[in-house]
Steps between C-alpha positions, in 0.01 A plus 500: 500500500178371348427131520272263313215319673514161320139411584364831372712470187374148428138604561539792261653279230224239539234770457681664209565179306217269602756223552492248784670613823732198509623576147560866587690426821708235324602735219585773751708252702695394189563866419614556860763224469615647168535850641673376817752301297581812298553705816209731420322435829612395844343342802475137602648261246234319296454123506635464143211290373508621139853622440843382595665817624803431280279487188489879499864566587639767268153594379445876453338651813170583331161332491408339168130413508524291183779293652300444818190406299696249293648347816157477668353333192789252475502408869136538604304479172339838562449673164732794441203729436368437851838564660539821300153611613599440864824695460325789323234524772775488763670800337168688494464435874857611573460817292167584665669474841803709404740206513617527140504773241585512135 
């Protein structure tokens, strides 16, 4: 099974977007909580800093970038456009490493 190197992913996204590393890692951490709550990923349980796990109960098990971007903007005041740029660059990284396909 292929795995993701979080540091390499964050470095790639920073280079691809030109955004600050702390912003990139924060957006990726919010997305991680979202995906964990939906049962899309496993591993150690996140700290639940940005979501209450029950907030996503009954939510369809699919990633909605627009929903994540709206949540990030509402909770962290990061513009949706920046979050969407992070998520798009992340997908480019994952595709380039054979971790997703369309």
